[in-house]
C-alpha positions as CSV (number, residue, x, y, z in Angstrom):
1,M,-54.4,0.8,202.8
2,K,-51.2,0.5,204.9
3,N,-49.6,-1.5,202.2
4,L,-50.6,1.1,199.7
5,L,-49.0,3.8,201.8
6,Y,-45.6,1.9,201.8
7,Q,-46.0,1.2,198.1
8,C,-46.4,5.0,197.5
9,A,-43.3,5.6,199.5
10,M,-41.4,3.2,197.2
11,I,-42.9,5.0,194.2
12,A,-41.8,8.4,195.5
13,V,-38.3,7.1,196.1
14,K,-38.2,5.7,192.5
15,S,-39.4,9.0,191.2
16,G,-36.7,10.8,193.2
17,K,-34.0,8.7,191.5
18,V,-35.3,9.8,188.2
19,A,-35.3,13.5,189.2
20,L,-31.8,13.3,190.6
21,Q,-30.5,12.4,187.1
22,Y,-31.3,16.0,186.1
23,Y,-30.2,17.6,189.3
24,G,-27.5,20.2,188.7
25,L,-28.7,21.0,185.1
26,E,-29.9,24.5,184.5
27,D,-32.2,23.9,181.6
28,F,-35.8,24.8,182.1
29,K,-38.8,26.3,180.3
30,L,-41.5,28.7,181.5
31,K,-45.1,27.6,181.8
32,S,-48.1,29.8,181.1
33,D,-48.0,31.1,184.7
34,S,-44.3,32.0,184.3
35,S,-43.2,29.2,186.7
36,P,-40.3,27.0,185.6
37,I,-40.6,23.4,184.5
38,T,-37.7,21.1,183.9
39,Q,-37.2,17.7,182.3
40,A,-37.1,16.3,185.9
41,D,-40.6,17.5,186.4
42,L,-41.8,15.7,183.3
43,E,-39.9,12.5,183.8
44,S,-41.0,12.3,187.5
45,N,-44.6,13.0,186.5
46,A,-44.6,10.2,183.9
47,L,-43.2,7.7,186.4
48,L,-45.6,8.6,189.1
49,M,-48.7,8.5,186.9
50,R,-47.6,5.1,185.5
51,E,-46.8,3.5,188.8
52,L,-49.8,4.9,190.7
53,Q,-52.2,3.7,188.1
54,A,-50.5,0.3,188.0
55,H,-50.9,-0.2,191.8
56,S,-54.5,1.2,192.2
57,P,-57.7,1.8,190.4
58,Y,-57.7,5.5,191.0
59,Q,-57.2,8.3,188.5
60,V,-54.4,10.8,188.8
61,C,-54.5,14.6,188.9
62,S,-51.0,16.1,188.6
63,E,-49.6,19.6,188.4
64,E,-48.2,18.5,185.0
65,A,-51.3,16.7,183.9
66,V,-54.3,18.3,185.5
67,L,-57.4,16.1,185.6
68,D,-60.3,18.3,184.4
69,Y,-62.8,19.2,187.1
70,E,-65.7,17.6,185.1
71,K,-63.7,14.3,185.2
72,R,-62.8,14.4,188.9
73,K,-65.7,16.2,190.6
74,D,-67.7,13.0,191.3
75,L,-64.7,10.8,192.1
76,E,-64.7,9.3,195.6
77,Y,-60.9,8.8,195.4
78,Y,-58.2,10.1,193.2
79,W,-54.5,10.7,193.4
80,L,-53.2,14.3,193.7
81,I,-49.5,14.7,193.0
82,D,-46.8,17.2,192.5
83,P,-44.0,15.4,190.7
84,L,-41.4,18.0,191.7
85,D,-42.5,20.5,194.4
86,G,-40.1,23.4,194.5
87,T,-38.7,23.6,191.0
88,K,-37.0,26.9,191.9
89,D,-35.3,25.1,194.8
90,F,-34.3,22.3,192.3
91,L,-32.7,24.8,190.0
92,A,-31.0,26.6,192.8
93,Q,-29.6,23.3,194.0
94,N,-30.4,23.9,197.6
95,G,-32.0,20.5,198.2
96,G,-35.3,21.8,199.3
97,W,-37.6,20.1,196.7
98,T,-39.9,17.2,197.2
99,I,-42.0,14.5,195.5
100,N,-45.6,14.8,196.8
101,I,-48.2,12.0,196.6
102,A,-51.6,12.3,198.2
103,L,-54.8,10.3,198.0
104,I,-57.9,12.4,198.1
105,H,-61.2,11.0,199.5
106,K,-64.3,13.2,199.5
107,K,-62.4,16.5,199.3
108,R,-59.7,15.7,201.9
109,P,-56.3,13.9,201.8
110,I,-56.3,10.6,203.6
111,L,-52.8,9.4,202.6
112,G,-49.7,11.4,202.0
113,V,-46.0,10.8,201.1
114,V,-43.4,13.6,200.9
115,Y,-39.9,12.7,199.8
116,A,-36.9,15.0,199.7
117,P,-34.3,13.0,197.7
118,V,-31.2,15.3,198.4
119,F,-31.8,15.3,202.2
120,H,-32.9,11.6,202.4
121,Q,-36.0,12.8,204.1
122,L,-39.2,10.7,203.8
123,F,-42.5,11.5,205.5
124,I,-45.6,9.2,205.2
125,A,-49.1,9.5,206.8
126,L,-52.4,7.7,206.7
127,K,-55.6,8.9,208.2
128,G,-56.2,7.2,211.5
129,F,-52.9,5.3,211.3
130,G,-50.5,8.1,212.1
131,S,-47.7,10.2,210.7
132,F,-44.1,8.9,210.3
133,T,-40.6,9.7,209.1
134,Y,-37.3,7.9,208.8
135,E,-33.9,8.5,210.2
136,Q,-32.0,10.1,207.4
137,E,-28.7,8.2,207.6
138,S,-30.5,4.9,207.8
139,L,-32.6,5.7,204.8
140,K,-29.5,6.8,202.9
141,V,-27.8,3.5,203.7
142,A,-30.8,1.5,202.7
143,L,-31.0,3.4,199.4
144,E,-27.3,3.1,198.6
145,S,-27.3,-0.6,199.4
146,D,-30.5,-1.2,197.5
147,N,-32.1,-2.6,200.6
148,L,-35.2,-0.4,200.6
149,T,-38.2,-2.7,200.7
150,L,-41.8,-2.5,201.9
151,M,-40.8,-4.5,205.0
152,W,-37.9,-2.1,205.7
153,L,-40.3,0.9,205.4
154,E,-42.7,-0.8,207.8
155,E,-40.1,-1.8,210.4
156,N,-38.0,1.4,210.4
157,K,-40.6,4.1,210.6
158,C,-40.5,6.7,213.4
159,K,-43.8,8.0,214.6
160,L,-44.3,11.8,214.6
161,T,-46.1,12.9,217.7
162,G,-46.1,16.6,216.9
163,E,-44.4,17.3,220.2
164,R,-41.9,20.2,220.1
165,I,-38.3,19.0,219.9
166,I,-36.5,22.3,219.7
167,E,-35.2,24.1,222.9
168,D,-35.6,27.6,221.6
169,S,-38.2,29.5,223.7
170,E,-39.2,31.7,220.7
171,I,-41.9,30.7,218.4
172,I,-40.3,29.4,215.2
173,A,-42.0,30.3,211.9
174,C,-41.3,28.7,208.6
175,D,-41.1,30.9,205.5
176,S,-40.6,30.2,201.8
177,M,-37.2,30.4,200.1
178,F,-38.7,32.1,197.1
179,H,-42.4,33.0,197.8
180,S,-42.4,35.2,200.9
181,T,-44.6,38.3,200.8
182,K,-45.0,41.7,202.5
183,E,-48.0,40.3,204.4
184,T,-45.9,37.3,205.6
185,Q,-43.2,39.7,206.9
186,E,-45.8,41.8,208.7
187,F,-47.2,38.7,210.3
188,M,-43.8,37.6,211.5
189,Q,-43.1,41.0,213.0
190,K,-46.5,41.3,214.7
191,Y,-45.9,38.1,216.6
192,Q,-42.1,38.5,217.0
193,L,-41.5,35.2,215.3
194,K,-38.1,33.7,214.7
195,V,-37.9,32.8,211.0
196,Q,-36.5,29.6,209.4
197,K,-36.4,29.2,205.6
198,Y,-37.4,25.9,204.0
199,G,-38.3,24.9,200.5
200,S,-41.4,23.2,199.1
201,S,-43.5,20.9,201.4
202,L,-40.7,20.7,204.0
203,K,-42.1,23.8,205.7
204,V,-45.2,21.9,206.8
205,C,-43.2,18.7,207.5
206,A,-41.0,20.7,209.9
207,L,-44.2,21.5,211.9
208,A,-45.1,17.8,212.0
209,E,-41.6,17.0,213.2
210,G,-41.8,19.6,216.0
211,R,-38.9,21.5,214.5
212,A,-41.0,24.6,213.9
213,D,-44.3,26.0,215.2
214,I,-46.1,27.9,212.5
215,Y,-46.2,28.6,208.8
216,P,-48.2,31.5,207.4
217,R,-48.8,31.4,203.7
218,F,-50.2,34.6,202.3
219,N,-49.7,34.0,198.6
220,G,-50.8,31.4,196.0
221,T,-50.5,27.7,196.4
222,S,-52.3,24.9,194.5
223,E,-53.9,21.8,195.9
224,W,-51.0,19.5,194.9
225,D,-48.5,21.6,196.8
226,I,-50.2,21.0,200.1
227,A,-52.3,17.8,200.2
228,A,-49.6,15.3,201.0
229,C,-47.9,17.4,203.7
230,E,-51.3,18.4,205.2
231,I,-52.1,14.9,206.1
232,V,-48.6,14.4,207.5
233,L,-49.2,17.4,209.8
234,E,-52.7,16.5,210.7
235,E,-51.8,13.0,211.8
236,A,-49.1,14.6,214.0
237,G,-51.7,16.7,215.8
238,G,-51.3,19.9,213.8
239,V,-53.7,21.7,211.5
240,I,-53.8,24.0,208.5
241,L,-56.4,26.7,208.8
242,D,-57.9,28.3,205.6
243,C,-57.9,32.0,206.3
244,L,-61.2,32.4,204.6
245,T,-63.2,29.5,205.9
246,K,-61.4,29.0,209.2
247,K,-61.4,25.3,208.5
248,P,-58.8,22.8,207.0
249,L,-58.3,23.2,203.3
250,E,-60.8,21.8,200.9
251,Y,-59.7,19.8,197.8
252,N,-61.3,18.8,194.5
253,K,-62.5,22.3,193.9
254,P,-63.3,23.7,190.4
255,S,-60.2,25.8,190.8
256,V,-57.1,24.0,192.2
257,R,-55.9,27.2,193.8
258,N,-55.9,27.3,197.6
259,H,-56.9,30.2,199.8
260,H,-54.3,31.8,202.0
261,F,-53.7,29.7,205.1
262,V,-51.7,29.4,208.4
263,A,-50.4,26.0,209.4
264,F,-49.9,25.2,213.1
265,A,-47.8,22.6,214.8
266,K,-49.6,20.6,217.6
267,S,-47.9,22.9,220.2
268,Q,-49.6,26.0,218.8
269,V,-53.1,24.7,218.3
270,G,-55.6,26.7,220.4
271,K,-53.0,29.3,221.4
272,A,-53.0,33.1,220.7
273,I,-52.1,33.1,217.1
274,Y,-54.4,30.3,216.3
275,R,-57.2,32.1,218.0
276,D,-56.4,35.3,216.1
277,V,-56.7,33.5,212.8
278,L,-60.0,32.0,213.8
279,D,-61.2,35.5,214.8
280,S,-60.6,36.8,211.2
281,V,-57.5,38.9,212.0
282,Y,-56.0,37.5,208.7
283,K,-58.2,37.1,205.6
284,S,-57.4,36.0,202.0
């Protein structure tokens, strides 16, 4: 399974190269839910589906090619991917978009890869093995020199312990660039949180890195938005609490929509805000 993790990282990087070919272009269409879709989404999706099926026996459920519930409900394993998480960030050219790959086993992610091509940020995680990232400049050099290999990925990974690495004494909360809500703002004010804006899955990854403390999400997300980064956070000692069930998110549901949630870095687990969420202060 470790080799499959590194193979997925290579596939994500390959997908990122494809998406970058369209970065800077403003052409897009609107899907039925009024969210934008670009040629980068479609090309990345095609590559990911092809590569994942070539390297494993598992079926793929993607934002751009949803595997019907009747076909996936009894699957023990399947891939859950977002070929371009943060299309609005992609169109805004702020760099805050990612390629997300997760392997679902019995309703929970057990393997995750999150790759932000513009920032040269790569996060990988495997249940029971740990959560890791890579020094951005080293990854950039490896990519530019075409030296990125499975061995390089294995030898250069940096373990994420979830320990806080920021000196700020205030609690740092992540918020979305484009999807903040009134409820989110009220949550921030109630707990006097200092806000940092991130795009896509990078909000949850910032918690895993120890660069932020909490991420409340009180509007819609889908399973493919969160699966990969959730295992990254979980293996770094953090947790995402579903505001309705008070448990980690559940996957392979009839509906791919998630309940509202609050994600906590390791440093916040068990503390006041965490206890408030468990005590039903915030509900979906």
